[in-house]
N, CA, C and O atoms as a GROMACS GRO file, in nm:
protein
  428
    1UNK      N    1  -0.561  -0.011   0.948
    1UNK     CA    2  -0.646  -0.107   0.880
    1UNK      C    3  -0.659  -0.073   0.732
    1UNK      O    4  -0.664  -0.162   0.647
    2UNK      N    5  -0.664   0.056   0.701
    2UNK     CA    6  -0.675   0.095   0.560
    2UNK      C    7  -0.552   0.056   0.480
    2UNK      O    8  -0.562   0.024   0.362
    3UNK      N    9  -0.437   0.058   0.544
    3UNK     CA   10  -0.314   0.021   0.474
    3UNK      C   11  -0.316  -0.128   0.440
    3UNK      O   12  -0.269  -0.169   0.334
    4UNK      N   13  -0.370  -0.209   0.530
    4UNK     CA   14  -0.383  -0.353   0.502
    4UNK      C   15  -0.476  -0.376   0.384
    4UNK      O   16  -0.448  -0.460   0.298
    5UNK      N   17  -0.587  -0.302   0.378
    5UNK     CA   18  -0.682  -0.316   0.267
    5UNK      C   19  -0.615  -0.275   0.136
    5UNK      O   20  -0.629  -0.343   0.035
    6UNK      N   21  -0.542  -0.164   0.139
    6UNK     CA   22  -0.471  -0.120   0.018
    6UNK      C   23  -0.368  -0.223  -0.025
    6UNK      O   24  -0.350  -0.247  -0.144
    7UNK      N   25  -0.299  -0.284   0.071
    7UNK     CA   26  -0.198  -0.386   0.038
    7UNK      C   27  -0.262  -0.505  -0.031
    7UNK      O   28  -0.209  -0.556  -0.130
    8UNK      N   29  -0.376  -0.550   0.020
    8UNK     CA   30  -0.446  -0.663  -0.042
    8UNK      C   31  -0.493  -0.625  -0.182
    8UNK      O   32  -0.483  -0.706  -0.274
    9UNK      N   33  -0.544  -0.503  -0.199
    9UNK     CA   34  -0.587  -0.459  -0.331
    9UNK      C   35  -0.471  -0.454  -0.430
    9UNK      O   36  -0.487  -0.491  -0.546
   10UNK      N   37  -0.354  -0.409  -0.385
   10UNK     CA   38  -0.237  -0.404  -0.472
   10UNK      C   39  -0.190  -0.544  -0.510
   10UNK      O   40  -0.151  -0.568  -0.624
   11UNK      N   41  -0.193  -0.636  -0.415
   11UNK     CA   42  -0.150  -0.772  -0.445
   11UNK      C   43  -0.247  -0.838  -0.542
   11UNK      O   44  -0.204  -0.907  -0.635
   12UNK      N   45  -0.377  -0.819  -0.522
   12UNK     CA   46  -0.476  -0.874  -0.616
   12UNK      C   47  -0.456  -0.814  -0.755
   12UNK      O   48  -0.464  -0.884  -0.855
   13UNK      N   49  -0.431  -0.684  -0.759
   13UNK     CA   50  -0.405  -0.619  -0.887
   13UNK      C   51  -0.278  -0.675  -0.951
   13UNK      O   52  -0.272  -0.692  -1.073
   14UNK      N   53  -0.178  -0.705  -0.870
   14UNK     CA   54  -0.055  -0.761  -0.922
   14UNK      C   55  -0.073  -0.895  -0.989
   14UNK      O   56  -0.003  -0.926  -1.086
   15UNK      N   57  -0.166  -0.976  -0.940
   15UNK     CA   58  -0.194  -1.104  -1.004
   15UNK      C   59  -0.295  -1.091  -1.118
   15UNK      O   60  -0.299  -1.176  -1.207
   16UNK      N   61  -0.375  -0.987  -1.116
   16UNK     CA   62  -0.478  -0.968  -1.218
   16UNK      C   63  -0.421  -0.912  -1.348
   16UNK      O   64  -0.459  -0.956  -1.457
   17UNK      N   65  -0.331  -0.815  -1.337
   17UNK     CA   66  -0.281  -0.746  -1.456
   17UNK      C   67  -0.213  -0.836  -1.559
   17UNK      O   68  -0.244  -0.826  -1.677
   18UNK      N   69  -0.121  -0.923  -1.520
   18UNK     CA   70  -0.054  -1.003  -1.623
   18UNK      C   71  -0.144  -1.105  -1.692
   18UNK      O   72  -0.113  -1.148  -1.803
   19UNK      N   73  -0.254  -1.144  -1.629
   19UNK     CA   74  -0.338  -1.248  -1.687
   19UNK      C   75  -0.455  -1.195  -1.768
   19UNK      O   76  -0.524  -1.273  -1.832
   20UNK      N   77  -0.478  -1.066  -1.766
   20UNK     CA   78  -0.590  -1.007  -1.840
   20UNK      C   79  -0.540  -0.895  -1.930
   20UNK      O   80  -0.441  -0.828  -1.899
   21UNK      N   81  -0.609  -0.876  -2.039
   21UNK     CA   82  -0.573  -0.766  -2.130
   21UNK      C   83  -0.636  -0.638  -2.078
   21UNK      O   84  -0.755  -0.613  -2.099
   22UNK      N   85  -0.556  -0.558  -2.011
   22UNK     CA   86  -0.604  -0.434  -1.950
   22UNK      C   87  -0.531  -0.319  -2.018
   22UNK      O   88  -0.411  -0.326  -2.043
   23UNK      N   89  -0.603  -0.213  -2.047
   23UNK     CA   90  -0.540  -0.093  -2.102
   23UNK      C   91  -0.493  -0.008  -1.985
   23UNK      O   92  -0.574   0.041  -1.906
   24UNK      N   93  -0.362   0.010  -1.975
   24UNK     CA   94  -0.307   0.088  -1.865
   24UNK      C   95  -0.316   0.236  -1.897
   24UNK      O   96  -0.288   0.277  -2.010
   25UNK      N   97  -0.354   0.318  -1.800
   25UNK     CA   98  -0.368   0.461  -1.826
   25UNK      C   99  -0.234   0.531  -1.850
   25UNK      O  100  -0.231   0.637  -1.912
   26UNK      N  101  -0.126   0.475  -1.801
   26UNK     CA  102   0.006   0.535  -1.820
   26UNK      C  103   0.087   0.442  -1.910
   26UNK      O  104   0.104   0.324  -1.878
   27UNK      N  105   0.137   0.493  -2.019
   27UNK     CA  106   0.204   0.412  -2.118
   27UNK      C  107   0.348   0.379  -2.086
   27UNK      O  108   0.417   0.321  -2.170
   28UNK      N  109   0.396   0.413  -1.968
   28UNK     CA  110   0.537   0.392  -1.937
   28UNK      C  111   0.568   0.251  -1.888
   28UNK      O  112   0.685   0.214  -1.876
   29UNK      N  113   0.464   0.170  -1.860
   29UNK     CA  114   0.487   0.034  -1.810
   29UNK      C  115   0.409  -0.064  -1.895
   29UNK      O  116   0.312  -0.028  -1.961
   30UNK      N  117   0.454  -0.190  -1.895
   30UNK     CA  118   0.378  -0.295  -1.962
   30UNK      C  119   0.312  -0.383  -1.856
   30UNK      O  120   0.341  -0.371  -1.737
   31UNK      N  121   0.224  -0.471  -1.900
   31UNK     CA  122   0.142  -0.548  -1.805
   31UNK      C  123   0.221  -0.636  -1.709
   31UNK      O  124   0.194  -0.631  -1.589
   32UNK      N  125   0.317  -0.717  -1.755
   32UNK     CA  126   0.387  -0.802  -1.657
   32UNK      C  127   0.465  -0.722  -1.552
   32UNK      O  128   0.462  -0.756  -1.434
   33UNK      N  129   0.533  -0.616  -1.595
   33UNK     CA  130   0.609  -0.540  -1.496
   33UNK      C  131   0.517  -0.459  -1.406
   33UNK      O  132   0.547  -0.442  -1.288
   34UNK      N  133   0.405  -0.409  -1.458
   34UNK     CA  134   0.310  -0.337  -1.374
   34UNK      C  135   0.250  -0.430  -1.269
   34UNK      O  136   0.233  -0.390  -1.154
   35UNK      N  137   0.218  -0.553  -1.306
   35UNK     CA  138   0.165  -0.648  -1.210
   35UNK      C  139   0.265  -0.684  -1.102
   35UNK      O  140   0.231  -0.690  -0.984
   36UNK      N  141   0.389  -0.708  -1.144
   36UNK     CA  142   0.493  -0.743  -1.045
   36UNK      C  143   0.520  -0.626  -0.951
   36UNK      O  144   0.533  -0.647  -0.830
   37UNK      N  145   0.529  -0.506  -1.004
   37UNK     CA  146   0.555  -0.390  -0.919
   37UNK      C  147   0.439  -0.360  -0.825
   37UNK      O  148   0.460  -0.316  -0.713
   38UNK      N  149   0.318  -0.384  -0.871
   38UNK     CA  150   0.203  -0.363  -0.784
   38UNK      C  151   0.201  -0.464  -0.670
   38UNK      O  152   0.169  -0.429  -0.556
   39UNK      N  153   0.236  -0.589  -0.699
   39UNK     CA  154   0.242  -0.690  -0.593
   39UNK      C  155   0.353  -0.657  -0.493
   39UNK      O  156   0.336  -0.676  -0.373
   40UNK      N  157   0.466  -0.607  -0.541
   40UNK     CA  158   0.575  -0.567  -0.452
   40UNK      C  159   0.532  -0.448  -0.366
   40UNK      O  160   0.566  -0.442  -0.248
   41UNK      N  161   0.458  -0.355  -0.425
   41UNK     CA  162   0.407  -0.241  -0.348
   41UNK      C  163   0.311  -0.289  -0.239
   41UNK      O  164   0.312  -0.237  -0.128
   42UNK      N  165   0.228  -0.388  -0.270
   42UNK     CA  166   0.138  -0.444  -0.170
   42UNK      C  167   0.214  -0.510  -0.056
   42UNK      O  168   0.178  -0.493   0.060
   43UNK      N  169   0.319  -0.585  -0.088
   43UNK     CA  170   0.400  -0.646   0.016
   43UNK      C  171   0.472  -0.541   0.100
   43UNK      O  172   0.485  -0.555   0.221
   44UNK      N  173   0.518  -0.434   0.034
   44UNK     CA  174   0.582  -0.325   0.109
   44UNK      C  175   0.484  -0.260   0.205
   44UNK      O  176   0.522  -0.226   0.318
   45UNK      N  177   0.359  -0.243   0.163
   45UNK     CA  178   0.259  -0.184   0.252
   45UNK      C  179   0.229  -0.276   0.370
   45UNK      O  180   0.204  -0.229   0.481
   46UNK      N  181   0.231  -0.407   0.347
   46UNK     CA  182   0.210  -0.500   0.457
   46UNK      C  183   0.322  -0.487   0.560
   46UNK      O  184   0.296  -0.483   0.680
   47UNK      N  185   0.446  -0.479   0.513
   47UNK     CA  186   0.559  -0.463   0.605
   47UNK      C  187   0.552  -0.329   0.678
   47UNK      O  188   0.579  -0.322   0.798
   48UNK      N  189   0.517  -0.222   0.607
   48UNK     CA  190   0.507  -0.091   0.671
   48UNK      C  191   0.398  -0.089   0.777
   48UNK      O  192   0.417  -0.032   0.884
   49UNK      N  193   0.284  -0.152   0.749
   49UNK     CA  194   0.176  -0.158   0.847
   49UNK      C  195   0.216  -0.241   0.968
   49UNK      O  196   0.183  -0.207   1.081
   50UNK      N  197   0.288  -0.350   0.944
   50UNK     CA  198   0.334  -0.433   1.056
   50UNK      C  199   0.437  -0.358   1.140
   50UNK      O  200   0.434  -0.366   1.263
   51UNK      N  201   0.527  -0.287   1.076
   51UNK     CA  202   0.626  -0.209   1.150
   51UNK      C  203   0.559  -0.098   1.229
   51UNK      O  204   0.604  -0.064   1.338
   52UNK      N  205   0.454  -0.041   1.174
   52UNK     CA  206   0.382   0.065   1.247
   52UNK      C  207   0.322   0.010   1.376
   52UNK      O  208   0.324   0.078   1.479
   53UNK      N  209   0.270  -0.111   1.372
   53UNK     CA  210   0.213  -0.170   1.493
   53UNK      C  211   0.322  -0.200   1.596
   53UNK      O  212   0.296  -0.194   1.716
   54UNK      N  213   0.443  -0.232   1.550
   54UNK     CA  214   0.552  -0.265   1.643
   54UNK      C  215   0.635  -0.145   1.684
   54UNK      O  216   0.680  -0.136   1.798
   55UNK      N  217   0.655  -0.053   1.591
   55UNK     CA  218   0.742   0.063   1.615
   55UNK      C  219   0.664   0.191   1.590
   55UNK      O  220   0.689   0.260   1.491
   56UNK      N  221   0.571   0.223   1.677
   56UNK     CA  222   0.488   0.341   1.661
   56UNK      C  223   0.563   0.472   1.672
   56UNK      O  224   0.515   0.575   1.627
   57UNK      N  225   0.682   0.468   1.734
   57UNK     CA  226   0.762   0.590   1.747
   57UNK      C  227   0.811   0.642   1.613
   57UNK      O  228   0.843   0.761   1.600
   58UNK      N  229   0.819   0.555   1.514
   58UNK     CA  230   0.868   0.593   1.382
   58UNK      C  231   0.754   0.621   1.285
   58UNK      O  232   0.770   0.603   1.164
   59UNK      N  233   0.640   0.663   1.336
   59UNK     CA  234   0.524   0.680   1.249
   59UNK      C  235   0.543   0.789   1.145
   59UNK      O  236   0.482   0.782   1.038
   60UNK      N  237   0.627   0.889   1.171
   60UNK     CA  238   0.652   0.993   1.070
   60UNK      C  239   0.719   0.932   0.947
   60UNK      O  240   0.684   0.966   0.834
   61UNK      N  241   0.813   0.843   0.969
   61UNK     CA  242   0.881   0.778   0.857
   61UNK      C  243   0.791   0.676   0.789
   61UNK      O  244   0.781   0.672   0.666
   62UNK      N  245   0.725   0.594   0.870
   62UNK     CA  246   0.641   0.489   0.814
   62UNK      C  247   0.520   0.546   0.740
   62UNK      O  248   0.482   0.495   0.635
   63UNK      N  249   0.460   0.653   0.794
   63UNK     CA  250   0.348   0.716   0.726
   63UNK      C  251   0.389   0.781   0.596
   63UNK      O  252   0.316   0.773   0.496
   64UNK      N  253   0.505   0.845   0.596
   64UNK     CA  254   0.554   0.908   0.473
   64UNK      C  255   0.584   0.802   0.367
   64UNK      O  256   0.549   0.821   0.250
   65UNK      N  257   0.648   0.693   0.406
   65UNK     CA  258   0.676   0.586   0.311
   65UNK      C  259   0.547   0.522   0.259
   65UNK      O  260   0.538   0.486   0.142
   66UNK      N  261   0.447   0.509   0.345
   66UNK     CA  262   0.319   0.454   0.302
   66UNK      C  263   0.252   0.543   0.199
   66UNK      O  264   0.201   0.494   0.098
   67UNK      N  265   0.253   0.673   0.222
   67UNK     CA  266   0.195   0.767   0.125
   67UNK      C  267   0.271   0.761  -0.006
   67UNK      O  268   0.210   0.759  -0.113
   68UNK      N  269   0.404   0.757   0.000
   68UNK     CA  270   0.484   0.753  -0.122
   68UNK      C  271   0.462   0.626  -0.202
   68UNK      O  272   0.448   0.632  -0.324
   69UNK      N  273   0.458   0.511  -0.136
   69UNK     CA  274   0.436   0.385  -0.207
   69UNK      C  275   0.296   0.380  -0.266
   69UNK      O  276   0.278   0.335  -0.379
   70UNK      N  277   0.197   0.427  -0.191
   70UNK     CA  278   0.059   0.423  -0.239
   70UNK      C  279   0.036   0.515  -0.358
   70UNK      O  280  -0.029   0.477  -0.455
   71UNK      N  281   0.091   0.636  -0.351
   71UNK     CA  282   0.071   0.727  -0.464
   71UNK      C  283   0.158   0.691  -0.582
   71UNK      O  284   0.119   0.712  -0.697
   72UNK      N  285   0.276   0.635  -0.557
   72UNK     CA  286   0.363   0.595  -0.668
   72UNK      C  287   0.306   0.477  -0.744
   72UNK      O  288   0.339   0.457  -0.861
   73UNK      N  289   0.221   0.397  -0.680
   73UNK     CA  290   0.161   0.284  -0.749
   73UNK      C  291   0.071   0.328  -0.863
   73UNK      O  292   0.042   0.249  -0.953
   74UNK      N  293   0.026   0.452  -0.862
   74UNK     CA  294  -0.051   0.503  -0.976
   74UNK      C  295   0.031   0.499  -1.103
   74UNK      O  296  -0.023   0.474  -1.211
   75UNK      N  297   0.162   0.523  -1.093
   75UNK     CA  298   0.246   0.527  -1.212
   75UNK      C  299   0.308   0.393  -1.243
   75UNK      O  300   0.302   0.347  -1.357
   76UNK      N  301   0.369   0.327  -1.143
   76UNK     CA  302   0.440   0.204  -1.176
   76UNK      C  303   0.353   0.080  -1.162
   76UNK      O  304   0.396  -0.028  -1.202
   77UNK      N  305   0.232   0.093  -1.108
   77UNK     CA  306   0.148  -0.025  -1.089
   77UNK      C  307   0.028  -0.030  -1.179
   77UNK      O  308  -0.059  -0.116  -1.160
   78UNK      N  309   0.019   0.056  -1.274
   78UNK     CA  310  -0.090   0.047  -1.370
   78UNK      C  311  -0.206   0.140  -1.342
   78UNK      O  312  -0.306   0.133  -1.414
   79UNK      N  313  -0.198   0.225  -1.243
   79UNK     CA  314  -0.301   0.325  -1.222
   79UNK      C  315  -0.426   0.276  -1.153
   79UNK      O  316  -0.537   0.312  -1.194
   80UNK      N  317  -0.413   0.194  -1.050
   80UNK     CA  318  -0.528   0.144  -0.976
   80UNK      C  319  -0.568   0.248  -0.873
   80UNK      O  320  -0.502   0.261  -0.769
   81UNK      N  321  -0.674   0.321  -0.900
   81UNK     CA  322  -0.712   0.437  -0.818
   81UNK      C  323  -0.758   0.400  -0.679
   81UNK      O  324  -0.722   0.468  -0.582
   82UNK      N  325  -0.838   0.295  -0.666
   82UNK     CA  326  -0.897   0.262  -0.535
   82UNK      C  327  -0.788   0.227  -0.434
   82UNK      O  328  -0.789   0.279  -0.322
   83UNK      N  329  -0.696   0.141  -0.471
   83UNK     CA  330  -0.588   0.104  -0.379
   83UNK      C  331  -0.500   0.222  -0.344
   83UNK      O  332  -0.457   0.236  -0.229
   84UNK      N  333  -0.473   0.307  -0.442
   84UNK     CA  334  -0.388   0.423  -0.416
   84UNK      C  335  -0.456   0.522  -0.322
   84UNK      O  336  -0.392   0.579  -0.234
   85UNK      N  337  -0.585   0.544  -0.341
   85UNK     CA  338  -0.658   0.637  -0.254
   85UNK      C  339  -0.667   0.582  -0.112
   85UNK      O  340  -0.644   0.655  -0.016
   86UNK      N  341  -0.701   0.454  -0.100
   86UNK     CA  342  -0.713   0.394   0.034
   86UNK      C  343  -0.578   0.393   0.104
   86UNK      O  344  -0.570   0.424   0.223
   87UNK      N  345  -0.471   0.358   0.032
   87UNK     CA  346  -0.338   0.358   0.091
   87UNK      C  347  -0.290   0.496   0.130
   87UNK      O  348  -0.226   0.512   0.234
   88UNK      N  349  -0.320   0.596   0.048
   88UNK     CA  350  -0.281   0.733   0.081
   88UNK      C  351  -0.354   0.783   0.204
   88UNK      O  352  -0.294   0.847   0.290
   89UNK      N  353  -0.483   0.754   0.213
   89UNK     CA  354  -0.560   0.793   0.332
   89UNK      C  355  -0.505   0.721   0.455
   89UNK      O  356  -0.492   0.782   0.562
   90UNK      N  357  -0.472   0.592   0.441
   90UNK     CA  358  -0.413   0.519   0.553
   90UNK      C  359  -0.280   0.578   0.596
   90UNK      O  360  -0.253   0.586   0.716
   91UNK      N  361  -0.196   0.618   0.500
   91UNK     CA  362  -0.068   0.680   0.534
   91UNK      C  363  -0.084   0.814   0.603
   91UNK      O  364  -0.010   0.846   0.696
   92UNK      N  365  -0.181   0.893   0.557
   92UNK     CA  366  -0.207   1.022   0.622
   92UNK      C  367  -0.258   1.000   0.764
   92UNK      O  368  -0.224   1.075   0.855
   93UNK      N  369  -0.341   0.897   0.784
   93UNK     CA  370  -0.388   0.868   0.919
   93UNK      C  371  -0.275   0.820   1.009
   93UNK      O  372  -0.275   0.849   1.129
   94UNK      N  373  -0.179   0.747   0.953
   94UNK     CA  374  -0.062   0.707   1.033
   94UNK      C  375   0.012   0.831   1.079
   94UNK      O  376   0.058   0.838   1.193
   95UNK      N  377   0.023   0.930   0.991
   95UNK     CA  378   0.092   1.053   1.028
   95UNK      C  379   0.013   1.136   1.129
   95UNK      O  380   0.072   1.198   1.217
   96UNK      N  381  -0.119   1.137   1.116
   96UNK     CA  382  -0.201   1.228   1.196
   96UNK      C  383  -0.237   1.171   1.333
   96UNK      O  384  -0.244   1.246   1.431
   97UNK      N  385  -0.260   1.042   1.342
   97UNK     CA  386  -0.308   0.982   1.466
   97UNK      C  387  -0.194   0.925   1.548
   97UNK      O  388  -0.094   0.879   1.492
   98UNK      N  389  -0.206   0.928   1.680
   98UNK     CA  390  -0.103   0.864   1.762
   98UNK      C  391  -0.112   0.712   1.749
   98UNK      O  392  -0.218   0.659   1.716
   99UNK      N  393  -0.001   0.644   1.773
   99UNK     CA  394  -0.004   0.497   1.759
   99UNK      C  395  -0.091   0.435   1.868
   99UNK      O  396  -0.103   0.487   1.979
  100UNK      N  397  -0.150   0.323   1.834
  100UNK     CA  398  -0.229   0.249   1.930
  100UNK      C  399  -0.138   0.178   2.027
  100UNK      O  400  -0.036   0.121   1.988
  101UNK      N  401  -0.174   0.181   2.154
  101UNK     CA  402  -0.099   0.105   2.252
  101UNK      C  403  -0.139  -0.040   2.247
  101UNK      O  404  -0.258  -0.072   2.238
  102UNK      N  405  -0.042  -0.126   2.252
  102UNK     CA  406  -0.071  -0.269   2.253
  102UNK      C  407  -0.100  -0.309   2.397
  102UNK      O  408  -0.008  -0.318   2.479
  103UNK      N  409  -0.227  -0.333   2.427
  103UNK     CA  410  -0.270  -0.365   2.563
  103UNK      C  411  -0.315  -0.510   2.567
  103UNK      O  412  -0.398  -0.553   2.486
  104UNK      N  413  -0.260  -0.584   2.660
  104UNK     CA  414  -0.299  -0.722   2.677
  104UNK      C  415  -0.374  -0.735   2.809
  104UNK      O  416  -0.318  -0.708   2.916
  105UNK      N  417  -0.497  -0.774   2.801
  105UNK     CA  418  -0.580  -0.795   2.920
  105UNK      C  419  -0.563  -0.939   2.968
  105UNK      O  420  -0.559  -1.031   2.886
  106UNK      N  421  -0.554  -0.959   3.097
  106UNK     CA  422  -0.548  -1.097   3.145
  106UNK      C  423  -0.679  -1.167   3.114
  106UNK      O  424  -0.787  -1.112   3.135
  107UNK      N  425  -0.668  -1.288   3.066
  107UNK     CA  426  -0.783  -1.362   3.017
  107UNK      C  427  -0.859  -1.430   3.121
  107UNK      O  428  -0.958  -1.496   3.091
   0.00000   0.00000   0.00000
């Protein structure tokens, strides 16, 4: 669930950065590219979270990729701390916790 929240935060940041004059903490990116890369990072987190729900056996790979995308967004996405922290915690939880079983109860 935390990865989904981080993904939404990254996508919102991706649309916010190009339209507002924001001072980025890291001077290596400009506003339009930081916004686009942050939105792409959010979409990547959505796919990783969806794959985790479907392919729980690969949680070591998916959790590691989630941590890498979330922490890398600090540099290429304009330094949005809240999304990066939430995404990193979500990735660590993917690594630490066993996958949830998908149980369907008869209605």
